[in-house]
N, C-alpha and C positions, 0 to 999 in steps of 0.2 A: 070550409075548403071547397072550391069549385071543381067542376068535372075535369078541368085541364091539369090540375095538380097531380103529380105522380102518386101512385098508391103502392108503397113498398110492401105493406102487409095485406095481401089479398085474402079473400075467402078461401079456405082450404077445402079440398074435395076428398070424398071417400075414394078408395081404390077402385070401386065399381064405376064411379063417375069418371075417374081418370081413364080407365080402359075404354069406356064408351066414347070419350073425346078422342083418344088415341086412334081409334079405328074409324073415325068419321071421314067423310069425303073431303072436308076442309083440310085435314092434316095430310091427306094424300096429295092434294093440290100444293100444299106448302113444300112437300118433298120434291115434287116434280119441278116446281118453280125454282127451287134451289139448284136442281140439276141444270135448268136453263140458264141460271145466273153463273154457275161455275164453268160450264162448257167453254165459253169463248174467252175466258180470262187469260189463259196461257197460250192461246192460238197465235198471239202476237209476240210471244217470248220464247218459251221452251222449244216448241216445234219449229217455229220460224227461224230461231237461232241455228238449229241444226241444219235446216234447209239452206240458209245463207252460208254457213260454214262450208258445207259440201259443194256450194256453188262458187266458192273461191272469194267470197266477200271478206274484206280485212276485218280484224278484231275491233279496231276503233269504230268502224261504221256499225258493226253489230252492237257494240256498246251503246252507241247513240240511239239505237232503236228503243231503248228503255223510255225515251221521251214520249213515245206514242201512248204510254200509260197515263199521261197527264190528266185526261178527262176524269179518271177515277177520283182524283183529289180535288176537282173543281165542280163536281156534279151539283152542288148546292146552288150554283149560279143560275142554271136553267131549270132547276126543279120547280120553281113557282109556276112555270107554264103548265105543268102537269097537275097542279092543284087548281088552277084557274079555268082551264078549257076542257070541254068534253068533245073529243075529236070525231066521234062517230056514234051511230045508234047502239054500238056495243056497250057504251057507258064510258065514264071517265077513266077507270083503271083498265078494264079489258080493251078499251079502244086504243089507249096509248100503248099498252103492252103488245097488242097485235101489230101496230105500226113498227115498233122497235124490233120485234122478232122477225118481221118480214125483211126489214132493212138489214138486220144482222145476218140473216140467211144469204141475202144478196152480197153483203160485204165479204162473207166467207168464200162464196163462189168467185167473187172478184179477186180475192187473194189466191185462190186456186189457179186462176188464169194468169196471174202475174209471173214475172220472170226475174228473180233476184240477180241472176247472173248478168243479164243484158239490159234490163229496164228496171233498175232498182227504185226509181222514183214512183212508179206505179205500185210497187210492193209497199212502199212507205205510205202512200195515200190510202191504199186498201187497209193497211194495218191501223192507221189513225182513225179511219171511218169505223172499223170494227170496234176499236176501243171506245169511241164516242157512243156508238149505238149500244154497246154492252153496259157502259156506265149508266146510260139513260134507262135501259131495261132494269138495272138494279134499283133505281129510284122508284119505279112503279111497282116492282115486286115487293119491296119493303113496305110501301104504302098499302098495297093490296092485302098483305099478311096482317098488318096492323088493323085494318078496317074490317076484315072478314072473320077475325077471331076475337073472342072476349078477352078481357084483361087476364083472367085466370088461365087462358089457353096460350098466352103469348110465349111463355117459356118452352112449352112443348112444341109450339109452331116454330120457334126459333131453332130448336134442336133438330127438327126434321129438315128445316131449310138448310142448316149448316151441313147436315149429313148428305143431302142431295147435292149441295154445292161441291162438297169434296168428291163425290162420285163423278160429277161432271169434270172436275179438275183431273181426276185420275184417268178418265177416258181420254181427255185431250192431251195429257202429258205422257204418262206411261203407255196408254193405248196408242196414241198417235205416233210415238217414237218406235214402238214395236211394229206397227203397221208399215212405217216408212222403211223398215228393213226388207219388206216383201213387196212393196208397190211404190209407184212414184208419189212424191209429195202432193201432186195435184189430186190424186185419187184419195189421199188421206183427208184433204180439205173438203172434197165432195162428200165424203162419208160424214164429216162433222157438220156440213151444211144440211144434210138429210136429217141428222139427229136434232139440229136446231129447228128445222121445219116441222118435225113431229111435235115439238113443244107448242107450236101455234095451235094445233088441234086441241090440246089441253086448255089453252087460253079461251078458245071459242066455246068449249063446253062448260067451263067454270062459271060460277054464279057471280054476277057483279055485286060487290058490297053495297049495302044501302048507304045513301048519303044522308045520314041522320042529322048531321050538324051543318048541312049546307056546304057551300064553297065560297071562295072569295068573289065579291061582286065586281071587281075590276083588277087589272093587272097590278096597279099600285098596291091594292090590298094584298094581293098574292105575294108581292115582294116584301112589303114593309111589315104587314101585320104578323106573320109568323115569328119574326124576330122580336117585335114589340111585345107580342103576347108572351113569348117565352121569358124574356128578360124582366118582365114585371111580376113574375112569380116569386114566391118566397124561396130563398136559398138557391136561386137560379145559378149564380156563379159557383156556389159550393158544389152543386150537382155536376157542373161541367168539370170542376177540379177533380171530383171523384171519378168521372168518366176517364179523365186523363190518367189518374193514379192507379185505377183498379188492376190493370194488367201490365203496369210499367215494369215491374220486376221480372215477370214472365217474358215480356218482350225483350228486355235487355239480355237476359240469359239466352233466349232462343237465337239472338243475333250471332252469338259466338259458339254455338254448340258444334258445328261442323269442324272449325279449326281445333276445337277442344278434343273431339273424337280422334282426329288425325294425329294430334300431338301425343295422345295416349297410345298410339300405335295401331288403332283399328284401320283395316283396309277399307277402300271405297266400297267394295262388294259387301263387306260386313255392315258398313254403315247403311248402304242402300237397302239391304235385306231387312235389318232389324229396325232401323230408324224410319225409313220411308214406308215399306210394306206393312210391317207389324204395327208401326206407329199410326198408320192410317186407320186401321181397323180399331185400334184402341181409342182413337179420337172419336170415331163414329159411335162406338159403344158408350163413351163418356157423354156425348151430346144427347143420345137417346135416353140414357139413365138420368141425366140432368133434367131433361124435360119432364119425365115422370115424377121425379122428386119435387120439382117446383110446383107442378099441378097439385100434388098431394099436400105439401107443407107450406107453400107460399114462396114468393120470389125473394123476400127479405132473408128468410132462413137459408135459401139457396145461395144468395150472394155472399153471406157471411161464411158459411161452412165450405163452400167451394173455393172462396178466396183463401181460406186457411190451407186447404189442400193444395192449391196452386203454389203457395209459399213453401210448404213442406216439400213439394215435388222439386222445386228449384234447389232446395237444400240437398236433395238427392245427388245433384251434380257435384256438390262439394264433397260428398261421401265418395262418389266415383273417382274424383281426382286423387283421393288418398288411396283408394284400392288399386288404381291403375288398370292395365289391360286385363279385362275379364268379361267374356261374352255374357255369362249369366248375370253379372252385375249390370252390364249395359242394358240387357233386355229388361231387367227389373226396373231400372231407373226410367227407361223410355216408356215402359208400360204405365208406370205411375204418373209420369209427366203428361203423357198424352191423354190419359183418362181424366186427370184433373183439369187439363186445359179444355177438354170437351165439356166437362161439367160447368166450368166457369163461363165458357162462351155461351152456352145455352141460357144461363141466368142473365148474363150481361146484355145479350141481344134482346132478350125478352124484357128486361128492365128499360132499355132505351125505347123499345116500342111503346111501353106504358107511359113514357114521358110525352109522347106526341099528342097534340090537339088534333082531333080527327078532321077539323076544317083545313088544316095545313100539313097533313101527314107527310106528303112527299118532301116538302121543303124542310120541315123540322127533322125528319129522319135523316135526310141527306146531311144536314148540319151536324147532327150528333155523331153519325158514323165518320164524317170527315174529321171531327175533333178526336174521336176514338183512335184514328190512325196516326195522330201526331207523335205518340211515343216511338212509332217505327222510324220516324225521321229524326226527332230531336233527342230522345233518350237513348236510342240505339246507336247513334252516330259515334259517340266517344267510347263505346264499349271495348274496342280493340286496344286503345291506349290504356284503359283501366285494367284490363286483363294483364297487359304487359307489366304495368307498374305494381299491381297487387298480387299477381299469381292467381292460378285458377281457383284454388280453394277459397281464398279471401274474396275473390271477385264474386263467386256464386253465393257466398254468405251475405255479401252486400246486397245482391239481387234479391235474396230472401228477405232481408230486413227492410228493404225499401217498399215492400208490400204492406207493411204495418200502417203507415199513415193513411192509405186508402181505406183499409178496414176500419180504423178508428173514425175516419170521416163518415163512412157508411153508417156506423153505429150511432154517431151523433145526429146525422140527418134523419134516420128512422125515428129516433127518440123525439126530435123536435117536431117532425111532421105528425107523429102519433099524438103528441100533446095538442098541437093545433087542430087536428081532426076532432079530438074529443071536445075541444073548447068551442068548436063551431057548430 
């Protein structure tokens, strides 16, 4: 097996080695870069929607602003540029990251100076630019994390990245909305721009990953070779199918949880307090715990056991549908679901990182994460009709059972790859 093939069963570490890795500067960088990635994500949706609503913009126009998020689904198109070119003396990864973060800071400031009430076009342009620069930053952050951490550290790095990402989202959404109650929206965006600018300092002091495997020699190589390299691997299509299936049940269930809670009689305040606030910290705890377990026992064990826990947590919604309105039961189900989701995400993102060839990290990571997002569109779209036809209990049981094919495929893939590895 060559170095580009994924390694599901990694070398396991002692707890002492795990703790040494956890408190390394590389992991702190992964956490802060996660914050930098999460901060701008909802500045073009949640906070901006509130600003437009209070400015008198009609709901139809507010809804159309969802289109500014299109760059996040197309980022693999321009990712090859970031594998091919080294834009400055800072290096390939830090150079691109500095460019996108400077432009992101400028786009947030541009949005602060916009006027949704009188010049909505400027607001739309600023939001689209912010989204494009943010998606571009995500490409480089993923590539940086893959190249700066060893295969055994990818799970822990992914968990800290996701934790930082969620902290950034919390600041931009909950923090942004709270601040908007006490100051103008322009001031809120200036504060967010300052937070984004602070991340540039971290990029400047971070260490540039070594380019051990070189880079594409031409733009054609940067565009064509990442896809050719990936699809000539053993089980390439099966791996993509696994990426699609691994969280499909969890994704389908999550799509309908808010209507489900409301139908059971929970108030929006109860949902917000338990689901959003408590669930946030449960997810953070799950991602951190997941990273530690993966480093100690290996990514394959993490994917299997965390996948089983994800399925069981989805079954918890079926139990809740039978119990009905009960705050203690809601808290228990939400805790279990968010912790298991955090565990699964840490393993899943770490696994995808291990799939990338370091010559084409940005392009292949962008391809895999785009593919990972497909269930949010294709599998989640019919869930409302399914819940209506099946009822809540049967719907959540179905979402539990649909996780099984992905787990069976993972077991088969690991067995086949392990056999090939021993034979080579």
